[in-house]
C-alpha positions in Angstrom: 0.7 23.3 235.6 3.4 20.7 235.4 0.9 18.0 234.7 -0.1 19.9 231.6 3.4 20.9 230.5 4.9 17.4 230.8 2.5 15.6 228.3 2.9 18.5 225.9 6.6 18.3 226.1 6.7 14.6 225.6 4.3 15.0 222.6 6.5 17.6 221.1 9.6 15.4 221.4 7.7 12.5 219.8 6.7 14.7 216.9 10.3 15.8 216.3 11.6 12.2 216.5 9.1 10.8 214.1 8.9 13.7 211.6 10.9 13.4 208.3 14.5 14.6 208.7 15.0 15.4 205.0 15.3 19.1 204.0 18.6 19.8 205.5 19.0 23.3 206.9 17.0 25.9 205.0 20.1 28.1 204.4 20.6 29.7 201.1 22.8 28.0 198.4 24.6 30.1 195.9 25.2 28.8 192.4 27.5 30.6 190.0 28.0 30.6 186.2 30.5 32.1 183.8 29.5 34.7 181.2 28.7 32.4 178.3 25.5 30.7 177.4 26.3 27.1 178.2 27.5 28.0 181.7 24.4 30.0 182.4 22.2 27.0 181.2 24.2 24.6 183.4 23.8 27.0 186.3 20.0 27.1 185.8 19.9 23.3 185.6 21.7 23.0 188.9 19.6 25.8 190.6 16.4 24.1 189.5 17.5 20.7 190.9 18.5 22.3 194.2 15.1 24.1 194.5 13.3 20.9 193.8 15.0 19.5 196.9 13.6 22.3 199.0 16.7 24.5 199.2 16.6 28.3 198.7 18.9 29.1 195.8 20.4 32.2 194.3 22.0 31.9 190.9 24.7 34.4 190.4 24.8 34.5 186.6 27.6 35.6 184.3 30.2 36.3 186.9 33.1 36.6 184.5 36.0 34.2 183.9 37.3 31.1 185.5 39.4 32.8 188.2 36.5 34.9 189.4 34.3 31.9 190.1 37.1 29.7 191.4 38.2 32.4 193.9 34.5 32.9 195.0 34.2 29.2 195.5 37.4 29.0 197.6 36.3 32.0 199.7 32.8 30.5 200.3 31.0 33.2 198.3 29.7 30.4 196.0 28.6 26.9 196.9 28.4 25.4 193.4 29.5 26.2 189.9 30.0 24.2 186.6 33.5 23.9 185.0 35.5 21.7 182.7 38.2 19.2 183.3 40.7 20.7 180.9 40.2 24.2 182.5 40.7 22.7 186.0 43.9 20.9 185.0 45.5 23.7 183.0 44.2 26.9 184.4 43.5 26.1 188.0 46.1 23.4 188.8 48.8 24.7 186.4 49.3 21.5 184.5 50.5 19.6 187.6 47.7 17.1 187.4 46.5 15.2 184.3 43.0 16.1 183.1 41.5 12.7 184.0 38.5 13.1 186.4 39.8 10.7 189.1 43.2 12.6 189.3 41.4 16.0 189.3 39.0 14.9 192.0 41.8 13.8 194.3 43.7 17.0 193.7 40.7 19.2 194.3 39.8 17.4 197.5 43.1 18.5 199.0 41.9 22.1 198.3 38.5 21.5 200.0 36.6 21.3 196.7 34.4 18.4 195.6 33.8 17.4 192.0 31.1 15.4 190.3 31.6 12.8 187.6 31.4 14.2 184.0 28.0 15.3 182.9 28.4 13.5 179.5 29.9 15.9 177.0 33.3 17.3 176.0 33.3 21.0 175.3 36.8 21.2 174.1 38.4 24.4 172.6 38.8 24.5 168.9 39.6 27.0 166.1 37.0 27.9 163.5 37.2 29.5 160.0 34.4 30.5 157.8 33.7 27.6 155.4 34.2 29.7 152.2 37.5 31.1 153.5 38.7 27.6 154.6 37.9 26.2 151.1 39.7 29.1 149.4 42.9 28.5 151.4 42.7 24.8 151.9 42.5 24.9 155.7 41.5 21.7 157.4 44.0 21.4 160.3 45.4 23.9 162.8 48.8 23.2 161.3 47.6 24.7 158.0 47.4 28.1 159.6 51.2 28.3 159.6 51.2 28.8 155.9 49.0 31.9 156.2 50.4 34.5 158.6 48.2 37.2 157.0 45.1 35.7 158.6 43.3 37.9 161.2 42.8 36.0 164.5 40.4 37.0 167.2 40.2 35.1 170.5 38.3 35.4 173.7 40.1 37.5 176.3 40.5 34.5 178.6 41.9 32.3 175.8 44.5 35.0 175.1 46.2 34.4 178.4 45.4 30.8 179.5 48.1 28.1 179.6 45.8 26.0 177.4 45.0 29.0 175.2 46.8 31.1 172.6 50.3 31.3 174.2 50.5 27.5 174.4 48.8 26.9 171.1 51.2 29.3 169.3 54.3 27.6 170.8 52.9 24.1 170.2 52.2 24.7 166.5 54.9 27.3 165.8 52.3 29.7 164.5 53.7 33.0 163.1 50.6 35.3 163.4 50.9 38.7 164.8 47.5 40.2 163.9 45.8 38.7 167.0 43.3 40.5 169.1 41.4 39.7 172.3 37.7 40.3 172.5 34.5 38.9 174.0 33.7 35.4 172.9 30.3 36.2 171.5 31.6 39.3 169.8 34.1 37.2 167.9 31.3 35.5 166.0 30.1 38.9 164.9 33.6 39.7 163.7 33.5 36.6 161.6 30.1 37.6 160.2 31.3 41.1 159.4 34.4 39.8 157.7 36.9 41.5 160.1 38.2 38.2 161.5 39.3 35.0 159.8 39.9 32.7 162.7 38.3 32.5 166.2 38.4 30.2 169.1 35.3 28.0 169.6 33.7 25.8 172.2 32.8 22.5 170.7 29.2 22.7 171.9 28.6 26.2 170.7 25.4 26.5 168.7 27.0 29.3 166.7 29.4 27.0 164.9 26.7 25.7 162.5 24.7 29.0 162.5 27.7 30.9 161.2 28.8 28.1 158.9 32.3 27.6 160.4 34.8 24.9 159.6 36.3 23.4 162.8 40.0 22.9 162.2 41.4 19.5 163.3 43.7 19.7 166.3 46.2 17.5 164.4 49.0 17.9 167.0 46.7 17.1 170.0 47.2 20.4 171.9 43.8 20.7 173.6 43.0 18.4 176.4 39.4 17.1 177.0 37.1 19.6 178.6 34.5 17.3 180.2 31.8 19.3 182.0 31.6 18.7 185.8 30.1 20.4 188.8 32.3 21.8 191.7 31.2 22.5 195.2 32.7 23.3 198.6 33.6 20.1 200.3 32.4 21.4 203.7 28.8 21.2 202.3 29.0 17.4 202.2 28.0 16.7 205.9 25.5 19.6 206.2 23.9 19.6 202.8 24.5 16.2 201.3 21.0 16.4 199.7 22.1 19.3 197.7 25.2 17.4 196.4 23.0 14.4 195.5 20.7 16.8 193.6 23.5 18.2 191.6 24.9 14.8 190.8 21.7 13.8 189.1 23.2 15.6 186.0 26.1 13.2 185.8 26.1 11.4 182.5 22.8 12.7 181.3 24.0 15.5 178.9 25.6 14.3 175.7 27.1 16.8 173.2 24.0 16.9 170.8 21.8 17.6 173.8 24.0 20.4 175.1 24.2 21.9 171.6 20.4 21.8 171.3 20.0 23.5 174.7 22.6 26.2 173.8 20.9 26.8 170.5 17.5 27.2 172.1 18.9 29.8 174.5 21.3 31.6 172.2 19.6 31.4 168.8 15.9 31.0 169.7 16.2 33.6 172.5 14.4 31.3 175.0 15.4 32.4 178.6 17.9 30.0 180.1 15.7 29.4 183.1 13.0 28.1 180.8 15.4 26.0 178.7 16.7 24.3 181.9 13.2 23.7 183.3 11.9 22.1 180.1 14.9 19.8 179.9 14.5 18.6 183.6 10.8 18.1 183.0 11.4 15.9 180.0 14.4 14.0 181.6 13.3 13.6 185.2 9.6 14.5 185.1 10.1 17.5 187.4 7.3 20.0 187.6 9.1 23.3 188.0 7.5 26.7 188.4 9.3 29.3 186.3 8.4 32.9 186.8 10.4 35.6 185.0 9.9 39.1 186.3 8.5 41.5 183.7 10.5 44.5 182.4 9.2 47.0 185.0 10.0 44.6 187.9 13.6 44.1 186.6 14.0 47.8 186.0 12.9 48.6 189.6 15.3 45.9 191.0 18.3 47.0 188.9 17.6 50.7 189.7 17.6 49.9 193.4 20.9 48.0 193.1 22.5 50.7 191.0 21.5 53.5 193.3 22.8 51.5 196.3 26.2 51.0 194.6 26.5 54.6 193.6 25.1 56.1 196.7 27.2 54.2 199.3 30.5 54.5 197.3 30.0 58.2 196.6 28.9 59.0 200.2 32.0 57.3 201.6 34.2 59.1 199.0 32.9 62.5 200.0 33.5 61.8 203.7 37.2 61.0 203.0 38.0 63.0 199.9 37.1 66.5 201.2 39.3 66.2 204.2 42.1 64.9 202.0 41.6 67.8 199.7 41.8 70.2 202.6 45.0 68.5 203.8 46.5 68.7 200.4 45.8 72.4 200.2 47.1 73.3 203.6 50.2 70.9 203.5 51.6 71.2 200.0 54.2 68.5 200.4 51.7 66.0 201.8 49.3 67.3 199.1 51.6 66.1 196.4 51.5 62.6 197.8 47.7 62.6 198.2 47.1 63.8 194.7 49.6 61.4 193.2 48.1 58.4 195.1 44.5 59.2 194.1 45.7 59.8 190.6 47.4 56.4 190.4 44.2 54.7 191.5 42.4 56.4 188.7 44.7 54.9 186.1 43.9 51.3 187.1 41.4 49.8 184.6 38.0 49.5 186.3 37.6 45.8 185.5 41.0 45.0 186.9 40.3 46.9 190.1 37.0 45.0 190.5 38.9 41.7 190.2 41.6 42.8 192.6 38.9 43.3 195.2 37.5 39.8 195.0 40.3 38.1 197.1 39.7 40.7 199.8 35.9 41.2 199.8 34.5 38.3 197.7 31.9 38.8 195.1 28.7 40.9 195.2 28.2 44.6 196.1 31.1 44.9 198.6 34.0 44.8 196.1 32.0 46.9 193.6 31.4 49.6 196.2 35.1 49.5 197.2 36.2 49.9 193.6 33.7 52.7 192.9 34.8 54.5 196.2 38.4 54.5 195.1 37.5 55.8 191.6 35.4 58.6 193.2 38.3 60.1 195.3 40.4 61.9 192.6 37.8 64.3 191.2 36.7 65.4 194.7 40.2 65.6 196.2 41.5 67.5 193.2 38.6 70.0 193.0 38.7 70.6 196.8 42.4 71.2 196.6 42.0 73.5 193.6 39.1 75.4 195.1 41.0 76.2 198.3 44.3 77.0 196.6 42.7 79.5 194.2 41.2 81.6 197.0 42.9 85.0 196.9 45.3 85.4 199.8 44.0 88.9 200.8 40.7 87.2 201.8 42.4 85.0 204.3 44.4 87.9 205.6 41.3 89.8 206.1 39.7 86.9 208.1 42.8 86.7 210.3 42.7 90.4 210.9 39.2 90.0 212.2 40.5 87.6 214.8 39.1 84.4 213.3 41.0 81.2 214.1 42.1 78.6 211.5 39.1 76.4 212.0 36.7 79.3 211.7 38.4 80.6 208.6 38.1 77.1 207.0 34.4 76.8 207.9 33.2 80.4 207.2 35.5 81.6 204.5 37.5 78.9 202.6 34.9 76.2 202.3 32.1 78.5 201.2 34.4 80.1 198.6 35.5 76.7 197.4 32.0 75.1 197.5 31.4 75.5 193.7 34.6 73.7 192.9 34.0 71.0 195.5 30.5 70.4 194.3 31.7 70.1 190.7 34.1 67.4 191.8 31.4 65.5 193.6 29.2 65.8 190.5 31.9 64.5 188.3 32.5 61.5 190.6 28.8 60.8 190.7 28.4 60.8 186.9 31.5 58.6 186.5 30.2 56.2 189.2 26.8 55.7 187.4 28.6 54.5 184.3 31.3 52.5 185.9 28.8 50.7 188.2 27.5 48.8 185.3 30.6 46.6 185.4 29.6 45.5 188.9 27.4 42.9 187.2 30.5 40.9 186.3 31.1 40.2 189.9 27.5 39.7 191.0 26.8 43.3 192.2 23.7 43.7 190.0 22.6 47.1 188.7 22.1 48.2 185.2 24.9 46.0 184.0 22.8 42.9 184.6 20.7 43.2 181.4 23.7 44.5 179.4 25.8 41.4 179.8 23.2 38.9 178.4 22.3 41.5 175.8 25.9 41.4 174.5 26.1 37.6 174.8 22.8 37.1 172.9 23.2 40.0 170.5 19.9 41.4 171.8 19.7 45.1 171.4 16.6 45.3 173.5 18.3 43.8 176.5 21.3 46.1 176.1 19.0 49.1 176.0 17.3 47.9 179.2 20.5 48.7 181.0 22.1 51.4 178.9 19.1 53.8 178.6 18.3 53.8 182.4 22.1 54.3 183.2 22.2 57.3 180.8 19.0 58.7 182.2 20.3 58.3 185.8 23.5 60.0 184.9 21.5 63.0 183.5 19.3 63.0 186.5 22.3 63.0 188.8 23.8 65.9 186.9 20.5 67.8 187.1 20.2 67.1 190.8 23.6 68.5 191.5 22.8 71.6 189.5 19.8 72.2 191.7 21.9 71.4 194.8 24.4 74.0 193.8 21.7 76.7 194.1 21.3 75.7 197.8 24.9 75.1 198.8 26.9 77.6 196.8 26.7 81.2 198.1 24.5 83.4 196.0 27.3 85.9 195.3 29.5 83.1 193.7 26.6 81.9 191.6 26.0 85.5 190.4 29.6 85.8 189.5 29.5 82.6 187.4 26.2 83.6 185.7 27.5 87.0 184.8 
């Protein structure tokens, strides 16, 4: 036997030594992008190049703002994402490092992050005014806005709070405006179109600038730095996936501003899917033959439904397991109950989007932070209804149970919980319906669900895409409510149901 094994073993070793060593480990690489068209296009470009090198790739699209992606990259939840030098210098490094690529690369390396050379275009911030309005008021420079404090300004939410956004711009130029509102970047263009806004923030490579006939105001006091597009990656990938980094770096210097504007216009205005826009560019630029398959509506609906049911089901189930005992404790221990009700009430007042973002440093991105946030939101209705249902039970009923010799545990199981079951079930139903709606926000942190088509629908002003998420979410909420109505017939004692129906 050994005479047969030995030659085979030697042959196997020879094959391993002489076979190509390319295709680094076949682990999955995760690419992220922010929730605006250009970032999604860049994300698809990077994902295509990585797949062409033989890597398995997941593109987590439209994850929200800069901090969400940066935190995900630092945690290891993402491997690559595109950003801009000005954003890195001002928003991430707090202005401590000049926005020159070499200085940024050195500073980021100390944080364990690698950075490519610039891709070839500067997507700086700018302010835009409708051409007719600009001509009417003689607006050509940002300084000119100071003469017109009556103008209505609308800026993207991130711009409203960034060091290199509205706070710094207002101080730098001494602008007196008070009528300033924050809103989604893509919705700001619709505010311009409807006449409800006069000035908005722009990205220099936005295709919408020419489409909406906006005049870009000159940054005459040089407030905005350069925002050269670059790719970021986790530095620890360099020894184990150097081929992936080489693939991403093929984009260095190949995208000038007119090219990027053209790609953005094709995706945003012509409604060509970003995955196709990216594939066509790479085919023309590098001769890559890339297979692009986009799931049809039914496939996407099935996937989003599964993701949504997972988020709602797991979070609601965990909430039921904890909230009912908390409600029982609150009813039987009034002083402790006040603390429990107050704590769950405070959680309910935290804005849902803020709570999702708070979870990212603890749990990363994806379904885990979304489930945790939905779980916390589910507690209050169940705890409060359990507490109310138990407290409202007439005292003589408890006294009668005690007179029959039942212990406290038996009274709870056989008397109190059955009598409170209608209220408890109503609380669970309320939490379930709220969860179905709130879970759509999970798409902002990569959790999927029905929010996944809603985000690009808002960005692209595509009602069809919005309805692909909104209609199933509404239908699921109605189905959940109907399901709990049927469940009530099984769980709630018949006598209590007859009382309600009468």
